[in-house]
N, C-alpha and C positions, 0 to 999 in steps of 0.2 A: 849554863853557868860558865863564866869566863874568869880566870885567876891570872893576875899580872905577876911580875917578877918579885914584887915586894910582898906578895901574899894577899893582895887585895882581890876581891871577887865582885862580880856583878852578873846579872842574868837578863835574858830577853825571851819572848814567846812568839810563835807564828802559828796561824790556823791553816790546816790542810783539809780540803774537801775531797772525798773519794766518791765519784759518781758510779752508780750501778751500771754495769754493761747492759746495753739494750739487747732485746731478743727480737730481731727483725723477722717479720712474716710478709709474704707477698702472695696474693691470690687473685683470681678473676672469676666473675660470676659464671661465664660460659667460655670455655677454653677454645671452642671452635664455633665460629659464627660465619654468616654470609655477608658478602660485601653489601654495604648500606646499613648493616646492623650497628649495635652499640657495644663497645668494650667497657666493662665496669671493673676497674682495678681496685684493690683494697690492700691495706697494710696495717700493722699494729706493732706494739712493743716498744715504742720510743716516744720522744717528744716532738721531733721534727722529722720531715721526710723529704727525700729528693729522688724523684723518679726520672728514669731515662729509658729510651727504647727505640724501636725501628722508626724510620722516616723522620729522624731528628726530634722525636718526641721527648719533652721534658715537662715536669710538673713538680710543684712543692706541696700539692694537696695530699692528704693522707689517703683519700680514696678518689683518684681522678677518673674522669669519664671521657671516652673518645667516641663522639657521635659520627654517624655516617662513615663508618670505617671502610677503607679500601684495602685491596690485597697488599698494598705497601705497608700496612700496619701489622702484617704477620711477623712473628719473631719473638725474641726474649726481652722481657721488661725487667729492669733492675731497680730496686728501691734501696737507698741508703738511709737507714734509720739512725737517728742520733739522740743521745742524752748528753747534752753539753758537748764535750769534745770526744766523747766515746761513741763509736759508731759500730754498726753491724749492717750487713746487706742480705738481700734475698732476691730471688728471681722467680718469674713465672712466664710460661710460654703461651702464646696466643696464635691461633691459625684463622686467617680470614680467607674463606673460599670465594672464588668469583661467582657472582649471581648469574644464572642463565638469562638470556635475552629472549623472552617468549614472543612468538608471533602467531597470529591467527588470521586466516583469509578463507574465502569461499568463492564459488563460481556464481554466486547470486548477483542480481535477482534471477530466479528460475521460474519456469512455467509450472503450474500445477500438474502433477503426474510425472514430472521429470525427476532426476536424481540430484540431491544436494551433495556437493563435494567440499568437505572441510579440509583445510591444510594447516598443520601446526609446525612450528620451527623452534629451535633453541637447544636441541639435544636432550639427552636424558630420557626420562619417562614422561608420559602425557596422561592427563585426566580431563576429559571433556564433559561439560554439562550444558543443557540447553532446554528449549521449550518442550512441554509435554513429557517431562521426566527423562529426557534423553541423556544418556551417559555413554562414554566410550573411553577405553584406555589405548586406543589405536592412534598413532600419530596423525593419520589422514583418514578419518572415518567418512563413510558415505551414508546417505539417507535416501533410499529409493522411493519412488511413487509418492513424492511430496504432496502435501495438502496445506490448507491455510493454517492448520494447527502447528505446522513446522516453522512458521514465520516467527522471528524474534532474535534475541541475542544469545549467541553461543560463546562460552568461556572455556579456555584451556589453561590448566595449571601445569607448567613444565618444572620437573624436579631433577636437579643434578646434585647428587649426594644428599646433603641435608638442606640444600638451598632451593628455593622455589621462585617462580615468576609467573605472572598471569597476563593473559591478553584476551581480548574479546573481538567478535565480528558479528555484525548484524546481517541477517539473511531475510530477504523478502520472497515470499511465494506468491506469484500473481495468479489469482483465481478469477475465472470469468464469471461475471454476473449474468443472471437470466432475466430476460425481458420478453413480454408478449405484446404484440401490436395487432389490433383489429382494424381492418380497413375494407373499403368496398369500391368497386369500379363498375362501369357499365360494359356490357359485352362489346368487344371490339376495341376497347381502350387498353392502354398499357399502364403499368404501375412500377415505380422505381423502389427497389428494395434498399435497406439501409447501407449496403455496400456499393450502391450505385448501379446494380444490375437491373435492367428493365425486363419485365415479364408481361405477357399478354395471354393469360389463361382464358379458356372458353367456358370454364365452369369454376365453381368455388374450389380453392386450393390452399395448401399450407406450405410455407417456405421457411427454412432455417438458415440464418445468416450468422457467421462468426466474424466479429470484428477483432482485429489484432492490435496489440500495443506496439510502441516503438521497439520493444525488445523482442518482438516476434511471437508473443504469447496471445492466446485468445483472451480478450478482455471483456467481451460481451457476447452472449449467445442470444440472438433475437429470433423469436418465433413469430412469423407474420401470418395471421389468418385472413385470407383475402376472399371476400365474397363477390361473386360476379352476378350482376343483375341483368337479365335480358333486356334489350332495348325494346320499347313499345313501338308498334306499327299502327299509327292512328288512321282511321278512316271515318268518313262522315256520310250518312245517308240522309235524304230529304224526303219528307212526307207532307203533302202529296207529290210535289215536284218543285223544280227550281224556278218556275215562272208563275208569278202571283199577280193578282190584281190588288189595287190599293185597299189596305186594311185586311187583306187575307193573310192568315197565319200559316206558317210552315213549321213543322217540327223537325229539328236537326238532331240526329242521334249519333254520338261518337262511340267508337269501339276500338279495341286493341291496346288499351292501357288500364291502369288501376284507378287513377284519378284524372280529372279533367278541369281545365280552366278556360273559359270562353273569353272572347274579346271584351265583353262588358264586365269581366272579372267574376261572373257567376260561375258556380261549380256544379258538377254533376254530369251525367252522360248525355242529358237531353237539353235542348235549348229551343225556345219558341221565338220565331222571327216574324215580324210584320212591319209594314211601313205605310205611312200616309202620303208618301211622295213616290213618284215614279223614278226609276233609275236602275242602275246596276249596283249591286251590293256584294261585298265579299265578307264572309264570316269565317273566322279562324278559331281553332281550338288547340290547346297544348295538352297533350296527354303525358302522364308520368307513371313510371314504375320506380318508386323510391325517388332517387335523384336522376334517373335516366329519363330523358325527354324525347318526344317526337311531336310534330304538329301537322295539321291538315287544314286546308281552306276550301270553301265552296263558294261559287258565285250564284247569286240570286238576282232575278230580273223582275221588277215591279212595273206593271203598266196599268193603264186606266181602262183596259178592255177585258179584264178578267184573264183567267188562265188560257193560254193559247192551246188550240187542239192541233197537234201534229200527227197526221195519220201515218200509219206504218205501212199502208199499201194504197195503190190507186187502181180504179176501175174506169177505163176510158169510156165505156158505154153506159156506165151507171148501173149495171145489173149486179154488181158485187163480185163478178168473176174476174 
C-alpha cells in the first residue's frame, strides 16, 4: 500500500515462487570394473542433471552410461541436480582396472607319445581347460605321453584382480595309422618296401616300415607280409624216344612245377606228340609255381623209316663180345 502527501493511497501485488531445494544423489552400479566394461551412473532428487567427470566426460542424462570404459575413465564423477535455479551436487568414485592381455601357445603339432608344452602369458593367475577334461592352474602346464585324445583346443583364463581375459591355442597330436600289405615274389627276386628299401628274402618274411611326416612324426606303420615262392625247375622226358616214324606217338612228361602249359595251350603234365610229316620238331612247356615260371623244350625227329636203332656197343667180329 502506497500513501502520498495528500493522504491518498493505492496498492499493488507481486507473486513469489519458492522452489524446494533438490536433494542430489549420485551412484554407480559397480564401482570397480575392468577395462572394456560399462559404467552405469545414476542420480535422483531433482528435475535436471548435469554430470561431469574424468576424461572430459559430460552428460545431461539422469542416468548416463559409459560403454567400453578405459582406465582413463577412473576417478570422481559429479552430478549437479537442479530444481529451477536451486541446485545441489553429489559425487561418486569409479575405478577402471586394466584388463590383462592373455596369450596361449604350444609346441604343437607333436608326435604321439611326446610331451605337449602349453605356455600362458598376461600375468596374474591362470586357469587352463582342454580336451579330455584337462585342467591346470599352472602358467605353463605340460601333458606327457600325448595321444590322439589330447588333440584339440586349449583355453586359458588369465585373472588380474577382478579382471579376466581369455586366449586359446589348438594342439594337434600326430598319430601313426596302421596298415598291412600282403605281397609275393619268386625266389631270387627283390621287393621294394614302402620306404624304398629293396629286400630279397630267401623265404617268407615280415617287414615293418615306419613312414614319417614332414614334422618328423611316424605317420604310417606298414606291416608287409612277403611270401617267397620257389622257382620251378621244369624238365621234360620222352617216351619211347625222340626219334619217331610218321604217325608214331611220343608221350612227353613235364616235371618240376605245379601247373603246365604246352605249345598248343593244352594243360597238364603230359602231352602226346605225333606228326604225319617228316622233319625236326621242337615242343616247349611252361611250368608254374603260382606266378613263378620256368620253361623247357625238347627236339623230336620224325622220319619215314621208323625209329632209328642206335646201338650202345659194337662187336667187330659179330660174336657179341
